[in-house]
C-alpha positions as CSV (number, residue, x, y, z in Angstrom):
1,M,-114.9,95.6,80.6
2,E,-111.6,94.1,81.6
3,A,-112.8,93.5,85.1
4,L,-115.4,91.1,83.8
5,K,-112.8,89.0,82.0
6,N,-110.5,89.1,85.0
7,A,-113.3,87.8,87.1
8,A,-113.4,84.5,85.1
9,R,-109.7,84.1,85.2
10,L,-109.4,84.8,88.9
11,A,-112.2,82.5,89.8
12,A,-110.8,79.6,87.8
13,S,-107.3,80.2,89.2
14,V,-108.6,80.4,92.8
15,G,-110.5,77.2,92.2
16,L,-107.4,75.4,90.8
17,L,-105.4,76.4,93.9
18,A,-108.1,75.1,96.1
19,L,-108.2,71.8,94.2
20,A,-104.5,71.5,94.4
21,A,-104.6,72.0,98.1
22,C,-107.3,69.3,98.8
23,G,-105.8,67.0,96.1
24,G,-102.4,66.8,97.9
25,G,-100.4,69.3,95.9
26,N,-101.4,68.7,92.3
27,N,-100.4,71.9,90.6
28,S,-101.4,71.1,87.0
29,N,-104.5,72.3,85.3
30,S,-106.2,68.9,86.1
31,F,-107.5,67.5,89.3
32,A,-106.8,63.7,89.3
33,A,-109.2,61.0,90.3
34,P,-107.9,58.3,92.6
35,S,-105.6,55.8,90.8
36,G,-106.7,52.3,89.9
37,N,-109.5,50.8,87.9
38,T,-112.8,52.5,89.0
39,S,-114.7,51.7,85.9
40,G,-115.1,48.0,86.2
41,N,-113.1,47.4,83.0
42,T,-110.3,45.0,83.9
43,N,-108.4,45.9,80.7
44,N,-108.3,49.6,81.5
45,N,-106.6,51.1,84.5
46,T,-107.5,54.7,83.7
47,P,-109.7,56.1,86.5
48,T,-113.2,57.2,85.6
49,V,-114.5,60.7,86.2
50,S,-118.1,62.0,86.1
51,I,-119.0,65.5,85.0
52,G,-122.6,66.7,85.2
53,A,-124.7,69.8,84.9
54,P,-124.4,72.6,87.5
55,D,-127.1,74.1,89.6
56,M,-129.9,75.8,87.5
57,P,-128.9,79.2,86.0
58,R,-130.8,82.0,87.6
59,V,-130.7,85.7,87.8
60,A,-131.1,87.9,91.0
61,I,-133.0,91.1,90.2
62,Q,-132.7,93.7,93.0
63,G,-135.9,95.7,93.1
64,A,-134.9,98.5,95.5
65,P,-133.1,100.7,96.2
66,A,-132.1,101.8,92.8
67,F,-128.4,102.3,92.3
68,N,-125.6,102.8,89.8
69,F,-122.3,101.1,90.6
70,T,-120.4,103.8,88.8
71,T,-121.9,107.0,90.1
72,S,-124.1,106.1,93.1
73,P,-123.3,102.7,94.6
74,P,-125.8,100.8,96.6
75,P,-126.2,101.9,100.3
76,L,-124.0,100.0,102.7
77,G,-125.9,97.0,103.9
78,T,-127.8,96.5,100.7
79,V,-128.5,92.8,100.3
80,L,-128.2,91.2,96.8
81,G,-129.2,87.7,95.8
82,V,-126.4,85.2,94.9
83,Y,-128.2,82.8,92.6
84,G,-126.9,80.9,89.6
85,P,-125.1,77.9,88.3
86,A,-122.5,76.3,90.7
87,V,-120.7,73.0,90.9
88,K,-119.1,70.8,93.6
89,I,-115.8,69.4,92.5
90,T,-114.1,66.3,94.0
91,A,-111.3,64.2,92.7
92,S,-113.6,62.1,90.5
93,A,-116.7,64.2,89.9
94,V,-118.3,67.5,89.0
95,T,-121.9,67.7,90.3
96,A,-124.5,70.4,91.0
97,A,-123.6,72.2,94.2
98,G,-127.1,72.5,95.6
99,T,-126.9,76.2,96.4
100,D,-130.6,76.9,95.6
101,T,-131.8,80.5,95.9
102,T,-131.0,81.5,99.5
103,G,-127.5,82.9,98.9
104,T,-126.9,86.6,99.7
105,A,-124.2,89.2,99.2
106,T,-124.4,92.2,101.6
107,Y,-122.6,95.3,100.2
108,R,-119.9,96.6,102.5
109,G,-118.1,99.2,100.2
110,T,-115.2,99.0,97.7
111,V,-111.5,98.3,97.5
112,T,-109.2,99.6,94.8
113,T,-106.7,97.1,93.3
114,N,-104.2,98.1,90.6
115,G,-106.3,101.1,89.8
116,T,-109.6,99.2,89.5
117,V,-112.5,99.6,92.0
118,Y,-114.0,96.4,93.2
119,P,-117.0,95.9,95.5
120,V,-116.7,94.2,98.9
121,F,-119.4,91.9,100.2
122,D,-120.4,89.7,103.1
123,L,-121.1,86.4,101.3
124,K,-123.6,83.9,102.8
125,I,-124.8,80.6,101.2
126,P,-126.7,78.7,103.9
127,T,-126.9,75.3,102.1
128,L,-123.1,75.2,102.0
129,S,-122.7,76.6,105.6
130,L,-120.8,79.5,104.0
131,N,-120.8,82.7,106.0
132,A,-117.9,85.1,105.2
133,T,-117.4,88.8,105.9
134,N,-115.6,91.4,103.8
135,V,-115.0,89.2,100.7
136,R,-113.2,91.4,98.2
137,G,-114.3,91.3,94.5
138,D,-110.7,91.4,93.3
139,G,-110.2,87.6,93.7
140,T,-108.3,87.8,97.0
141,T,-108.8,84.5,98.9
142,I,-109.6,84.9,102.6
143,T,-109.3,82.1,105.2
144,L,-112.1,81.8,107.7
145,A,-111.7,80.9,111.4
146,D,-112.3,77.2,110.7
147,G,-109.7,77.1,107.9
148,S,-112.2,77.3,105.0
149,K,-111.2,79.5,102.1
150,V,-113.4,81.9,100.1
151,G,-112.7,84.0,97.0
152,A,-114.8,86.1,94.7
153,A,-114.1,87.9,91.4
154,I,-116.6,90.6,90.4
155,G,-117.1,92.9,87.5
156,T,-119.8,95.6,87.0
157,L,-121.4,97.7,84.4
158,N,-123.5,100.7,85.6
159,Y,-126.4,98.7,86.9
160,T,-125.4,95.0,86.4
161,L,-123.0,92.9,88.4
162,L,-121.3,89.6,87.3
163,G,-119.6,87.5,89.9
164,A,-117.7,84.2,90.2
165,W,-117.0,82.7,93.6
166,T,-115.1,79.8,95.1
167,Y,-115.4,78.1,98.4
168,T,-113.2,75.3,99.9
169,P,-114.7,74.0,103.2
170,A,-112.0,72.9,105.6
171,G,-111.2,69.2,105.4
172,S,-114.0,68.4,103.0
173,G,-111.9,67.2,100.0
174,A,-114.2,69.3,97.8
175,V,-114.3,72.7,96.1
176,Y,-117.4,74.8,95.1
177,I,-117.3,77.2,92.2
178,G,-120.3,79.3,91.1
179,A,-121.3,82.3,89.0
180,T,-124.0,84.9,89.5
181,S,-125.6,87.9,87.9
182,T,-127.5,90.6,89.8
183,G,-128.0,94.3,89.9
184,S,-130.4,97.2,90.1
185,G,-133.4,95.8,88.3
186,T,-135.7,97.7,86.0
187,A,-139.1,98.4,87.5
188,P,-141.7,96.3,85.5
189,A,-143.5,99.4,84.5
190,N,-140.4,100.7,82.8
191,V,-139.6,97.6,80.7
192,P,-141.0,98.4,77.2
193,T,-144.0,96.5,75.9
194,S,-143.2,97.3,72.2
195,G,-140.2,97.6,70.0
196,T,-136.9,95.8,70.2
197,A,-133.5,96.5,71.8
198,T,-130.1,95.0,71.2
199,Y,-127.6,94.7,74.0
200,A,-123.9,94.3,73.4
201,G,-121.4,92.9,75.8
202,S,-117.9,93.6,74.6
203,G,-114.9,95.7,75.5
204,A,-116.0,98.5,77.9
205,H,-119.6,97.3,77.8
206,G,-119.5,93.9,79.6
207,G,-119.1,90.5,78.0
208,A,-119.3,86.8,78.9
209,L,-117.3,84.9,81.5
210,G,-117.4,81.3,82.6
211,A,-115.6,78.1,83.6
212,Y,-115.3,74.7,81.9
213,F,-114.8,71.2,83.2
214,V,-113.7,68.4,80.9
215,P,-112.0,65.0,81.2
216,S,-108.3,65.1,80.8
217,G,-108.2,61.7,79.1
218,T,-106.0,60.3,81.8
219,G,-108.5,60.1,84.7
220,A,-108.4,63.7,85.7
221,I,-110.7,66.7,85.5
222,T,-109.4,69.7,83.6
223,I,-110.7,73.1,84.5
224,G,-110.3,76.5,82.9
225,S,-111.8,79.9,82.4
226,L,-113.9,81.2,79.5
227,V,-114.2,84.8,78.3
228,G,-115.8,86.4,75.2
229,D,-118.5,88.7,73.9
230,A,-122.3,88.6,74.3
231,S,-125.1,89.9,72.2
232,V,-128.8,89.8,73.1
233,T,-131.9,91.1,71.2
234,A,-135.1,91.5,73.1
235,N,-138.4,91.8,71.2
236,F,-140.6,93.5,73.9
237,A,-143.8,93.1,71.8
238,T,-143.6,89.4,71.2
239,G,-141.5,88.5,74.3
240,A,-138.9,86.7,72.2
241,V,-135.2,86.9,73.2
242,S,-132.3,85.7,71.1
243,G,-128.6,86.2,71.1
244,S,-125.2,84.5,71.3
245,L,-121.9,84.3,73.1
246,T,-119.1,84.7,70.5
247,N,-115.4,85.2,70.3
248,M,-115.1,82.8,73.2
249,T,-111.7,81.6,74.3
250,A,-110.7,78.9,76.8
251,T,-107.7,79.2,79.1
252,P,-106.5,76.3,81.3
253,A,-106.6,77.4,84.9
254,S,-102.9,76.8,85.4
255,G,-102.0,79.1,82.5
256,G,-100.8,78.2,79.1
257,A,-102.1,79.2,75.7
258,S,-105.8,80.2,75.2
259,T,-107.7,78.4,72.5
260,P,-110.9,79.2,70.6
261,W,-114.1,77.9,72.2
262,N,-117.7,77.3,71.1
263,N,-120.1,80.0,70.1
264,V,-123.2,79.6,72.3
265,A,-126.7,80.4,70.9
266,L,-129.3,81.8,73.3
267,T,-133.0,81.7,72.9
268,G,-135.7,82.7,75.5
269,T,-139.0,84.2,76.4
270,I,-139.7,87.3,78.5
271,S,-141.9,86.7,81.6
272,R,-143.5,89.7,83.3
273,F,-144.3,89.5,87.0
274,T,-145.5,92.0,89.6
275,S,-142.1,92.7,90.9
276,T,-139.7,91.7,88.1
277,V,-139.4,91.2,84.4
278,A,-137.0,88.3,83.4
279,F,-136.3,86.0,80.5
280,N,-135.5,82.3,80.5
281,G,-134.6,79.9,77.8
282,A,-132.1,77.5,76.3
283,T,-128.5,77.4,75.1
284,S,-127.0,75.3,72.3
285,T,-123.9,75.2,70.1
286,S,-123.1,74.2,66.6
287,G,-119.9,72.4,67.7
288,A,-116.3,73.3,68.6
289,P,-114.3,75.6,66.3
290,A,-111.0,74.5,64.8
291,G,-108.2,74.6,67.4
292,A,-110.5,74.1,70.4
293,G,-108.9,70.8,71.4
294,T,-110.4,68.9,74.3
295,A,-112.0,72.0,75.8
296,G,-114.4,72.2,73.0
297,F,-118.0,70.9,73.1
298,S,-119.9,69.0,70.4
299,S,-123.2,70.0,68.8
300,T,-125.1,67.7,71.2
301,A,-124.4,70.1,74.1
302,T,-127.4,72.0,75.5
303,G,-128.1,74.1,78.5
304,I,-130.1,76.9,80.1
305,V,-130.0,80.7,80.2
306,S,-131.8,83.0,82.7
307,G,-131.6,86.8,82.6
308,G,-133.1,90.1,83.5
309,F,-133.1,93.8,82.7
310,F,-131.3,96.3,84.7
311,G,-131.2,100.1,85.0
312,P,-134.0,102.7,85.1
313,N,-135.2,101.9,81.6
314,A,-133.9,98.4,80.7
315,D,-130.5,99.9,79.9
316,E,-128.6,96.7,80.5
317,V,-129.1,92.9,80.6
318,G,-127.4,90.4,82.8
319,A,-127.8,86.6,82.8
320,T,-126.3,83.3,83.8
321,W,-126.0,80.3,81.5
322,S,-124.9,76.7,81.3
323,L,-123.9,74.2,78.5
324,T,-123.5,70.5,79.2
325,E,-122.6,67.5,77.2
326,P,-123.3,64.5,79.4
327,N,-122.3,61.8,77.0
328,A,-118.9,63.3,76.0
329,T,-116.1,60.7,75.9
330,G,-114.3,60.3,79.2
331,G,-117.2,61.2,81.6
332,G,-119.0,64.2,80.2
333,K,-118.3,68.0,79.9
334,T,-119.9,71.0,81.5
335,A,-119.5,74.8,81.4
336,F,-121.4,77.7,82.9
337,G,-121.0,81.4,83.6
338,A,-122.6,84.8,83.3
339,F,-122.8,87.7,80.8
340,A,-123.8,91.3,80.7
341,G,-124.4,93.9,78.0
342,A,-125.6,97.4,77.4
343,R,-127.7,99.1,74.7
């Protein structure tokens, strides 16, 4: 679904504009650290950046009411969880945002932009003091009364929502970017206990989105968007989940040519609870493909995946993920995002 791919591009672009604003007008695809020697090496005046892991990937599974984004949207006022990986970006560092699991998105209807229908939400993340109304899912940035700026880019399947959001607190010198996956969760009794199912996220049936943060090599943090395909196989008898993100491409947030990016392997285990059925596990990569350039990650990168099943009968999957290479030259690398797929 093109809306899912647009979500990643929009979020990265919104984040770049916010970074440029708080960085004093920098309009490249890199956010520069303060000039001068910050590493303690008297023979090297290149500023040091630090890029770490985002908040823990999580999935928000809505138990009730049941809904279908295409044919029977959630009732107005429905509250969805906004959990998932997020980062705080400053001039010299990318760190976990500290958003925990208290964020919410309250459904307020839809808006149509260029022929595509996007949801509209009130977005609230208490740990960031973010409380915004009527945030459009088409990437439109809104300015709050205190001067803070908020944007969200959202794509949906029938039962699953993927979102990317950005928040620039007024006068803070920082930007927050996050990803989330939520939707109309499958009742535990309707998640199979035998057999297998394969979910594909590609074209009109979802896909993968994300953002990456890498050192520029000149004391700056380069950011960009990621899009690609997703495939997940769930063995409901054994509880094993496996899959991959493939055909991934990376695009600098300021524009420019897209380059191939890493395939990401997914492994996990299904957990069954009274109210939800979810899967959690790990991510890894065999290394960057030819042509990836500095955006690519090495085979030492690892991360986390967290997902769930959506629709009346486990018709779809949605998840968030991360991939981090803390010892990458120049200050580390990190990426995160969300994906969705249907049977």
